[in-house]
C-alpha positions in Angstrom: 260.0 153.2 54.8 257.7 155.5 56.9 254.9 152.7 57.1 257.7 150.0 58.4 258.5 152.4 61.1 255.1 152.9 62.2 254.4 149.3 62.1 257.5 148.6 64.2 256.2 151.2 66.8 252.9 149.6 66.7 254.3 146.1 67.5 256.4 147.7 70.5 253.4 149.4 71.7 251.6 145.9 71.9 254.7 144.4 73.8 254.6 147.0 76.4 250.8 146.8 77.0 251.3 143.2 77.3 253.9 143.5 80.1 252.0 146.2 81.8 248.6 144.1 82.0 250.5 140.8 83.0 249.1 139.4 79.6 251.0 137.4 76.8 252.2 139.3 73.4 248.6 138.6 72.1 247.3 141.0 74.7 245.8 138.3 76.9 246.1 137.6 80.3 247.3 134.2 81.0 244.7 131.6 81.4 243.1 130.9 84.5 244.0 127.3 85.9 242.7 124.9 88.6 244.0 125.6 92.0 244.5 122.5 94.5 245.2 123.3 98.2 246.2 120.2 100.8 245.3 122.5 103.8 246.0 121.6 107.4 245.7 124.2 110.2 248.8 122.9 112.2 251.3 120.0 112.1 249.5 117.8 114.8 246.3 117.4 112.8 245.4 114.0 111.9 242.7 114.6 109.0 242.3 114.9 105.1 241.1 118.2 103.6 241.5 119.4 100.0 240.0 122.8 98.5 240.0 122.9 95.0 239.1 126.3 93.0 238.1 125.5 89.4 239.4 128.1 86.5 236.0 129.6 86.6 236.3 130.3 90.5 234.3 127.3 91.6 235.0 125.8 94.9 235.0 122.1 95.7 236.1 120.6 99.1 237.3 116.9 99.8 236.5 115.8 103.3 237.4 118.9 105.5 239.1 117.3 108.4 239.3 118.3 112.1 241.4 120.9 114.2 244.1 119.6 116.2 243.3 122.0 118.8 239.9 120.4 120.0 236.5 119.4 118.9 235.2 122.8 120.3 237.3 124.9 118.7 236.0 127.5 116.1 235.8 126.2 112.7 238.6 126.8 110.6 237.3 125.7 107.2 235.2 128.8 106.5 238.3 131.1 106.8 240.3 128.6 104.7 237.6 128.8 102.1 237.2 132.4 101.9 241.1 132.8 101.4 241.0 130.8 98.3 238.0 132.5 97.0 239.4 135.8 97.8 236.8 136.7 100.1 236.5 138.6 103.6 235.4 137.1 106.7 231.9 138.6 106.6 231.1 137.6 102.9 228.7 134.8 101.8 230.5 131.5 100.9 229.3 129.3 98.0 230.9 125.9 97.4 230.0 124.2 94.4 230.5 120.6 95.5 231.4 119.0 99.1 232.6 115.4 98.9 233.0 113.3 101.9 234.7 109.8 102.0 233.6 108.1 105.0 232.2 108.4 108.5 235.1 109.0 110.6 235.5 112.6 112.2 239.0 113.3 111.2 237.4 113.6 107.8 234.1 115.3 108.2 234.0 117.1 111.6 234.7 120.5 110.1 231.9 120.3 107.7 229.5 119.3 110.5 231.1 122.5 112.6 230.7 124.8 109.7 227.1 124.0 109.1 226.2 124.1 112.9 227.8 127.6 113.2 225.6 129.1 110.4 223.3 131.9 111.8 221.8 133.8 108.7 220.5 132.1 105.6 222.4 132.6 102.4 225.7 133.0 104.4 226.7 129.3 103.6 225.7 127.7 100.3 226.7 124.3 99.5 225.0 123.2 95.9 226.1 119.5 96.0 227.0 117.2 98.6 228.7 113.8 97.4 228.8 111.0 99.6 227.6 107.2 100.0 227.7 106.0 103.7 226.7 102.4 104.5 224.0 101.9 107.4 226.5 102.4 110.1 225.5 101.3 113.5 223.6 98.2 112.0 224.7 94.5 112.6 226.5 94.3 109.2 228.3 97.7 110.0 228.8 98.0 113.6 229.9 101.4 115.1 232.2 102.2 118.0 230.3 104.5 120.8 232.5 107.5 119.9 232.2 107.3 116.2 228.4 107.0 116.4 228.4 110.2 118.5 230.5 112.0 116.1 228.3 110.9 113.0 225.2 112.2 115.2 227.1 115.4 115.3 227.4 115.5 111.4 223.7 114.7 110.9 222.8 117.6 113.6 224.9 119.8 111.3 222.8 118.9 108.1 219.7 119.2 110.1 220.6 122.8 111.1 221.6 123.8 107.7 218.7 122.6 106.4 216.4 124.7 108.7 218.3 127.8 108.4 218.3 127.7 104.6 214.6 126.8 104.4 215.2 123.7 102.5 212.3 121.4 102.6 212.6 118.1 104.0 209.8 115.7 104.1 208.5 114.5 107.3 209.7 111.3 108.6 213.2 111.6 107.0 216.2 113.8 107.6 218.2 116.1 105.5 221.2 113.7 106.0 219.2 110.4 104.8 218.0 112.6 101.6 221.5 113.4 100.6 223.4 110.0 101.6 223.8 107.9 98.3 221.6 110.2 96.3 224.5 111.5 93.8 226.7 108.5 93.9 226.4 104.8 94.9 227.2 101.4 93.9 224.7 101.4 91.2 226.0 104.7 89.5 229.5 103.6 89.9 229.0 100.3 88.1 227.4 102.4 85.4 230.6 104.1 84.8 229.9 107.5 86.7 231.6 110.7 86.2 230.9 114.1 87.9 232.3 116.9 85.7 232.6 120.4 87.4 234.2 123.1 84.7 237.5 121.8 83.7 237.6 118.9 86.3 236.3 115.4 85.8 235.8 113.2 88.8 235.8 109.4 88.0 234.0 107.6 90.6 235.5 104.3 91.2 234.3 102.4 94.4 232.1 102.8 97.2 231.4 100.5 100.4 230.6 96.9 100.0 229.2 94.2 102.6 232.3 92.5 102.6 234.3 95.0 104.3 232.4 94.3 107.6 233.8 96.1 110.5 236.3 97.9 108.3 235.0 101.6 108.3 238.0 102.8 106.7 237.4 100.3 103.4 233.9 102.0 103.1 235.9 105.1 101.6 234.5 106.5 98.5 237.4 106.2 95.9 237.7 108.7 93.0 240.2 110.0 90.6 240.4 113.5 89.7 241.3 114.4 85.9 242.8 118.0 85.7 244.0 118.3 82.2 246.6 115.7 81.5 246.9 115.1 85.3 245.2 112.4 87.4 244.8 112.6 91.1 243.7 109.2 93.0 241.9 109.7 96.3 242.3 106.6 98.5 241.1 108.4 101.7 241.3 106.0 104.4 240.7 102.9 102.5 242.1 99.4 104.1 243.2 96.1 103.1 239.7 94.9 102.3 238.9 97.9 100.3 242.2 97.8 98.3 241.8 94.4 97.4 238.4 95.2 95.6 240.0 98.4 94.1 243.0 96.3 92.7 240.9 93.2 91.6 238.4 95.6 89.5 241.1 98.1 88.0 244.6 96.5 88.0 247.1 98.5 85.9 244.5 101.0 85.2 245.1 102.4 88.7 248.1 104.2 87.3 247.7 108.0 88.6 250.1 110.7 88.5 249.4 111.9 92.1 247.9 109.5 95.1 246.5 110.5 98.4 248.0 108.0 100.7 245.4 105.7 102.3 244.8 106.0 106.2 247.3 109.2 106.5 250.2 106.8 105.2 250.0 104.0 107.3 247.8 100.9 108.0 246.1 101.3 104.8 246.0 99.5 101.8 248.7 96.9 100.9 251.9 97.3 98.7 250.7 96.0 95.6 247.9 98.6 95.3 250.9 101.4 95.6 252.6 99.4 93.0 249.8 99.5 90.5 249.1 103.2 91.1 252.8 104.0 90.5 252.2 107.8 91.4 255.0 110.5 90.6 253.8 112.4 93.7 252.5 111.0 96.8 250.3 113.2 99.2 250.4 112.5 102.9 247.8 113.8 105.2 250.0 112.8 108.2 250.7 114.5 111.7 254.0 115.0 113.0 253.6 112.3 115.8 252.8 109.7 113.1 255.4 110.7 110.7 258.3 110.9 113.3 257.2 107.4 115.0 257.8 104.4 112.7 258.5 102.1 115.8 254.7 102.3 116.9 252.8 103.6 113.4 253.5 101.7 110.2 254.4 104.8 108.5 258.0 103.5 107.9 256.6 100.4 106.2 254.6 102.3 103.7 257.5 104.8 103.0 259.6 101.8 102.1 257.1 100.4 99.9 257.2 103.6 97.6 260.9 104.2 97.9 262.6 100.7 96.8 263.1 99.4 100.4 264.5 102.4 101.9 262.7 104.4 104.8 263.1 108.3 104.8 261.6 111.1 106.8 262.1 114.3 104.8 259.8 115.3 101.7 261.6 115.0 98.7 260.2 116.0 95.2 257.9 113.2 95.1 256.4 113.7 98.4 253.9 116.4 99.9 253.8 115.9 103.7 251.2 118.2 105.6 253.3 118.1 108.8 256.2 119.2 107.0 254.8 122.6 105.9 257.3 125.5 107.0 254.3 127.5 108.0 250.8 127.2 109.3 248.1 129.9 109.7 248.7 131.8 113.2 244.8 132.6 113.5 242.9 129.6 111.7 239.6 131.3 112.0 240.9 134.4 109.9 241.0 134.4 106.1 244.1 136.8 106.1 246.1 134.5 107.9 245.4 131.6 105.8 246.0 133.6 102.5 249.7 134.0 103.9 250.3 130.0 103.8 248.1 129.0 101.0 251.1 129.1 98.4 252.8 126.6 100.4 250.0 124.2 100.5 249.2 124.5 96.9 249.6 121.4 94.8 250.7 122.2 91.5 249.2 120.0 88.8 251.2 121.1 85.9 
């Protein structure tokens, strides 16, 4: 009888300790899980930026975006990354992988700025850049003057980053040229390339093709993230041409749990691509001035495609819309300001 009473007391003690330590009845803390944030500094920003933290704490960035407050505003992406990582403003920042989809400034401008702002070596470390841009500015891929100037700023950012961090760049080339297409390209994708970072698996699906011609958006690097039993398909700014190629190659295998809506949700891929994806949750990187103006932009058309022919302007359980967040950082360059709003910008993958 006494032994039974002692055993009961021991079990009760374990239960109390589990509660006090935030753990389970086995005495262990809840397992860490993937954190994914769809961030934006304010509702007017036309951009794409995802920050992902693996269960082991590694940071991954997809694109990075651009501030709606102007090209010359101080970079916000460093503050957002430190907030996700739980770091202070003056602490070094390490990013495991940085994906870039294509060469439009609303997708890469913050990365270029962040690299150009680096002063001390080691304060910013990016272990892997993953992008595959076509030869923009050539006869096959003509560029608008503004686009070329923006890309030149990104290239300058890469050059500055390499110089500050003492990265050896062979004479006659640039750091941008060293990186472009080095990790992923048409050949690696054809071979079934996957990039694994801790518990996450990135299935590389499509890159640029000469058939896209002047459609820079269709040069977007399309990939799908596998997180446990959930999948997130990133279409980025994919246009009609790129969408046709994607659908022809994968067909019904495009089915995914989440989808990043092409070209901010308007004038992107065609309806049949979304039908094949058949996502449960749609991710809209859409500014308020596009979301609320279906008469000028084709946002209403896309919303009808995914909602049985009925347009809508609110975010239901199947939609995450960046311009409809209730709160945004009051000081985008301050990590503490981001920490207050990150819970609202988190995408729950379970």
